[in-house]
One Martini backbone bead per residue (centre of mass of N, CA, C, O) as a GRO file, in nm:
protein
  117
    1MET     BB    1  -0.202   0.971   0.226
    2THR     BB    2  -0.212   1.242   0.029
    3ASN     BB    3  -0.272   1.567  -0.125
    4GLU     BB    4  -0.320   1.448  -0.373
    5PRO     BB    5  -0.486   1.385  -0.632
    6GLY     BB    6  -0.687   1.142  -0.777
    7PHE     BB    7  -0.681   1.333  -1.040
    8ASP     BB    8  -0.459   1.420  -1.328
    9HIS     BB    9  -0.490   1.619  -1.607
   10GLY     BB   10  -0.187   1.687  -1.664
   11ALA     BB   11  -0.098   1.416  -1.781
   12LEU     BB   12  -0.270   1.446  -2.041
   13ALA     BB   13  -0.149   1.712  -2.136
   14GLU     BB   14   0.131   1.601  -2.186
   15LEU     BB   15   0.044   1.398  -2.403
   16ARG     BB   16  -0.078   1.609  -2.591
   17ASP     BB   17   0.192   1.760  -2.640
   18LEU     BB   18   0.331   1.508  -2.772
   19GLY     BB   19   0.049   1.374  -2.960
   20GLY     BB   20  -0.219   1.452  -2.899
   21ASP     BB   21  -0.533   1.319  -2.907
   22GLU     BB   22  -0.448   1.045  -3.017
   23LEU     BB   23  -0.264   0.963  -2.786
   24VAL     BB   24  -0.461   0.983  -2.560
   25ALA     BB   25  -0.660   0.771  -2.670
   26GLU     BB   26  -0.458   0.536  -2.681
   27VAL     BB   27  -0.374   0.531  -2.380
   28ILE     BB   28  -0.651   0.497  -2.259
   29THR     BB   29  -0.729   0.239  -2.408
   30ALA     BB   30  -0.497   0.066  -2.302
   31PHE     BB   31  -0.554   0.096  -2.006
   32LEU     BB   32  -0.854  -0.004  -2.003
   33SER     BB   33  -0.796  -0.287  -2.137
   34GLU     BB   34  -0.596  -0.374  -1.885
   35ALA     BB   35  -0.715  -0.306  -1.600
   36ALA     BB   36  -0.902  -0.542  -1.525
   37SER     BB   37  -0.676  -0.756  -1.514
   38GLU     BB   38  -0.497  -0.612  -1.306
   39VAL     BB   39  -0.699  -0.600  -1.078
   40ALA     BB   40  -0.750  -0.902  -1.066
   41ALA     BB   41  -0.452  -0.977  -1.006
   42LEU     BB   42  -0.436  -0.828  -0.737
   43HIS     BB   43  -0.657  -0.985  -0.596
   44ALA     BB   44  -0.531  -1.268  -0.635
   45ALA     BB   45  -0.262  -1.212  -0.488
   46ALA     BB   46  -0.389  -1.137  -0.218
   47ALA     BB   47  -0.561  -1.398  -0.173
   48ALA     BB   48  -0.292  -1.590  -0.218
   49ALA     BB   49  -0.041  -1.475  -0.082
   50ASP     BB   50   0.148  -1.325  -0.331
   51PRO     BB   51   0.410  -1.116  -0.326
   52GLU     BB   52   0.537  -1.133  -0.609
   53ALA     BB   53   0.282  -1.074  -0.777
   54LEU     BB   54   0.209  -0.815  -0.637
   55GLU     BB   55   0.460  -0.653  -0.715
   56ARG     BB   56   0.451  -0.684  -1.022
   57VAL     BB   57   0.164  -0.575  -1.083
   58ALA     BB   58   0.176  -0.310  -0.922
   59HIS     BB   59   0.406  -0.181  -1.077
   60ARG     BB   60   0.270  -0.169  -1.352
   61PHE     BB   61   0.003  -0.018  -1.257
   62LYS     BB   62   0.128   0.232  -1.136
   63SER     BB   63   0.249   0.346  -1.397
   64ALA     BB   64  -0.006   0.350  -1.576
   65SER     BB   65  -0.175   0.536  -1.390
   66ARG     BB   66   0.008   0.783  -1.397
   67VAL     BB   67  -0.002   0.845  -1.703
   68VAL     BB   68  -0.336   0.903  -1.680
   69GLY     BB   69  -0.381   1.033  -1.369
   70ALA     BB   70  -0.423   0.792  -1.152
   71MET     BB   71  -0.314   0.862  -0.848
   72ALA     BB   72  -0.465   0.686  -0.642
   73VAL     BB   73  -0.412   0.421  -0.778
   74SER     BB   74  -0.103   0.445  -0.770
   75ARG     BB   75  -0.074   0.451  -0.462
   76TYR     BB   76  -0.197   0.177  -0.404
   77ALA     BB   77  -0.004   0.017  -0.581
   78GLU     BB   78   0.245   0.098  -0.422
   79GLN     BB   79   0.164  -0.039  -0.159
   80LEU     BB   80   0.159  -0.324  -0.283
   81GLN     BB   81   0.446  -0.331  -0.381
   82LEU     BB   82   0.584  -0.291  -0.103
   83LEU     BB   83   0.461  -0.532   0.029
   84GLY     BB   84   0.575  -0.745  -0.165
   85ARG     BB   85   0.877  -0.666  -0.130
   86ALA     BB   86   0.850  -0.749   0.189
   87GLY     BB   87   0.688  -1.036   0.181
   88SER     BB   88   0.384  -0.929   0.188
   89THR     BB   89  -0.003  -0.940   0.242
   90GLU     BB   90  -0.080  -0.759   0.463
   91GLY     BB   91  -0.371  -0.584   0.369
   92ALA     BB   92  -0.416  -0.627   0.056
   93VAL     BB   93  -0.720  -0.660   0.025
   94GLN     BB   94  -0.793  -0.372   0.119
   95ILE     BB   95  -0.620  -0.217  -0.086
   96ALA     BB   96  -0.754  -0.340  -0.338
   97GLN     BB   97  -1.035  -0.224  -0.277
   98ALA     BB   98  -0.950   0.070  -0.288
   99LEU     BB   99  -0.840   0.066  -0.570
  100ASP     BB  100  -1.102  -0.014  -0.708
  101ALA     BB  101  -1.259   0.242  -0.632
  102GLU     BB  102  -1.061   0.440  -0.772
  103PHE     BB  103  -1.085   0.318  -1.050
  104GLN     BB  104  -1.382   0.388  -1.100
  105LEU     BB  105  -1.328   0.697  -1.094
  106ALA     BB  106  -1.117   0.706  -1.322
  107GLU     BB  107  -1.291   0.579  -1.541
  108ALA     BB  108  -1.503   0.813  -1.536
  109GLU     BB  109  -1.290   1.019  -1.643
  110LEU     BB  110  -1.171   0.866  -1.906
  111ILE     BB  111  -1.401   0.800  -2.102
  112PRO     BB  112  -1.472   1.093  -2.197
  113LEU     BB  113  -1.181   1.155  -2.294
  114GLN     BB  114  -1.162   0.935  -2.505
  115GLU     BB  115  -1.408   1.033  -2.677
  116ALA     BB  116  -1.295   1.336  -2.718
  117ALA     BB  117  -1.005   1.262  -2.861
   0.00000   0.00000   0.00000
């Protein structure tokens, strides 16, 4: 892990600058509506020892997480992506569990912001 924050409100400020509160609400809503299935897919790929699926899903989720400012989630997704790219799933279950915990924290940050936007 780096010294980056777990959640970066600046990412949402950039979205707000681009399209106002409406864009922020739309992006958060889209992220949250897809996130549960993405996290489940990461857990499934890790449990099934499927490095290709792990890389594919982690890449997608890494980018989406970064857009909404969920930096810790994005970093764990990147770890899973790199693991899958290397053709491995060793340690992926534990990383996916850590990602899940960080996602819960990010979700707690995002829901009030979604409602306020």
